[in-house]
C-alpha positions as CSV (number, residue, x, y, z in Angstrom):
1,X,48.6,-31.4,-64.7
2,X,46.9,-30.7,-68.8
3,X,43.0,-29.5,-68.4
4,X,40.9,-31.8,-71.0
5,X,39.6,-29.9,-73.7
6,X,35.3,-29.8,-73.6
7,X,33.1,-30.7,-76.1
8,X,30.4,-29.4,-77.3
9,X,27.4,-30.2,-74.5
10,X,30.2,-30.0,-72.0
11,X,30.5,-26.3,-72.6
12,X,26.9,-26.3,-72.8
13,X,25.9,-28.0,-69.9
14,X,28.0,-25.1,-68.1
15,X,26.2,-22.6,-69.9
16,X,22.8,-24.2,-68.1
17,X,24.0,-24.4,-65.2
18,X,25.5,-21.1,-64.6
19,X,29.8,-22.7,-64.9
20,X,29.7,-18.6,-66.0
21,X,30.9,-15.4,-64.1
22,X,32.5,-12.7,-65.1
23,X,35.4,-11.4,-63.5
24,X,36.1,-8.0,-63.5
25,X,39.1,-6.3,-64.4
26,X,39.0,-2.2,-63.3
27,X,40.2,0.1,-66.5
28,X,41.6,2.7,-65.0
29,X,42.9,6.9,-66.3
30,X,46.5,7.3,-67.2
31,X,46.1,10.6,-66.3
32,X,44.9,10.5,-62.8
33,X,45.0,7.1,-62.4
34,X,41.3,7.6,-61.2
35,X,38.9,3.9,-61.7
36,X,36.9,4.8,-65.5
37,X,35.0,1.4,-65.8
38,X,35.3,-2.4,-65.7
39,X,36.1,-4.7,-68.4
40,X,34.0,-8.2,-67.5
41,X,36.2,-11.5,-68.5
42,X,34.7,-14.1,-69.0
43,X,35.8,-17.7,-67.2
44,X,34.0,-21.1,-66.1
45,X,33.7,-22.4,-62.6
46,X,34.3,-25.7,-63.4
47,X,33.3,-28.6,-60.8
48,X,36.0,-30.3,-60.5
49,X,39.0,-28.3,-62.5
50,X,38.3,-24.9,-60.6
51,X,39.1,-21.7,-63.2
52,X,41.0,-23.2,-66.2
53,X,42.0,-20.7,-68.6
54,X,39.5,-19.4,-71.9
55,X,42.1,-20.7,-74.3
56,X,40.4,-24.4,-72.6
57,X,37.2,-23.3,-73.7
58,X,36.9,-21.0,-75.9
59,X,37.8,-23.1,-79.6
60,X,35.1,-25.4,-78.5
61,X,32.8,-23.0,-78.3
62,X,33.7,-21.1,-81.9
63,X,34.0,-24.6,-83.6
64,X,30.6,-26.0,-82.0
65,X,28.6,-22.4,-83.1
66,X,27.9,-21.6,-79.8
67,X,29.7,-18.1,-79.8
68,X,25.3,-16.7,-80.3
69,X,25.0,-18.4,-76.8
70,X,28.1,-17.2,-75.3
71,X,27.3,-14.2,-75.8
72,X,24.0,-14.1,-74.8
73,X,25.0,-14.7,-71.6
74,X,28.3,-12.5,-71.9
75,X,25.8,-9.5,-71.8
76,X,23.3,-10.6,-69.5
77,X,25.4,-11.6,-67.2
78,X,27.0,-7.7,-67.7
79,X,24.6,-6.1,-67.4
80,X,22.7,-7.2,-64.7
81,X,26.2,-6.8,-62.4
82,X,25.8,-2.8,-63.9
83,X,22.4,-2.7,-62.5
84,X,23.5,-4.7,-59.0
85,X,26.7,-1.8,-58.8
86,X,24.7,1.3,-60.1
87,X,22.2,0.5,-57.8
88,X,25.4,0.1,-54.4
89,X,25.3,4.0,-56.0
90,X,28.8,2.4,-58.7
91,X,28.1,4.1,-61.6
92,X,30.8,2.7,-64.0
93,X,31.1,1.5,-67.5
94,X,31.3,-2.2,-68.3
95,X,33.1,-3.7,-72.0
96,X,32.8,-7.1,-72.9
97,X,35.0,-8.6,-75.5
98,X,32.6,-9.9,-78.4
99,X,34.0,-13.2,-80.6
100,X,33.8,-11.3,-83.9
101,X,31.1,-14.9,-85.1
102,X,28.7,-13.7,-82.8
103,X,27.5,-10.8,-84.5
104,X,26.7,-11.6,-88.2
105,X,23.0,-12.8,-88.2
106,X,23.1,-13.3,-84.2
107,X,20.7,-10.6,-83.3
108,X,22.6,-10.0,-80.5
109,X,21.1,-7.4,-78.3
110,X,17.5,-8.4,-79.3
111,X,18.1,-12.0,-77.6
112,X,20.1,-10.4,-74.3
113,X,17.0,-8.0,-74.1
114,X,15.2,-11.2,-72.0
115,X,17.6,-9.5,-69.3
116,X,14.9,-6.6,-69.1
117,X,17.3,-4.1,-67.7
118,X,17.7,-0.3,-68.6
119,X,21.5,0.5,-70.1
120,X,23.6,2.9,-71.0
121,X,26.3,1.4,-70.1
122,X,28.3,-2.4,-71.3
123,X,30.3,-1.2,-74.2
124,X,31.1,-4.4,-76.5
125,X,34.8,-4.7,-78.2
126,X,35.6,-6.9,-80.9
127,X,38.9,-8.8,-80.7
128,X,40.7,-10.4,-83.8
129,X,40.1,-14.1,-82.9
130,X,43.9,-14.1,-82.1
131,X,45.5,-16.8,-78.5
132,X,45.6,-13.4,-77.0
133,X,42.5,-12.5,-76.9
134,X,41.3,-15.9,-75.7
135,X,44.1,-15.5,-72.8
136,X,41.2,-11.9,-71.9
137,X,44.4,-9.7,-72.3
138,X,43.8,-9.1,-76.2
139,X,43.4,-5.8,-78.2
140,X,39.4,-4.5,-79.4
141,X,39.8,-3.6,-82.3
142,X,36.5,-2.0,-82.8
143,X,33.9,-1.1,-80.3
144,X,30.1,-1.0,-80.6
145,X,27.3,0.0,-78.1
146,X,26.8,1.6,-75.7
147,X,23.8,-0.8,-75.5
148,X,20.4,0.0,-74.5
149,X,17.8,-2.9,-73.2
150,X,15.2,-1.5,-72.5
């Protein structure tokens, strides 16, 4: 079944209705296999189509200039999850993938500060926009962070 591509309004509606969520992939040490962190991958829980691939919504998000809005939401969710994990005794760094489009002039950190969370354990990975990044399996070309949210 071919999934329809959402338009900008539908992506924005999904953001406002909290249909986007982070799914975490473990990051393990190659030396001993121990858990070293988690990488948050954005997914949309669509009310009709379930969990479609990010390739079904990320290109439209970029085309509609909603990358900043999505990036702030991803940072907010990651900080919220990290805070909950930390309160439960699990102290792991979280990595998130960011589009290079969300960085120039976006003041991402200032915008995400509304999360009112203080962490030093969320790092962003900037992908180069390849399809593999949209599928959540791209390699970072740079790393930024950790974010210090006050």
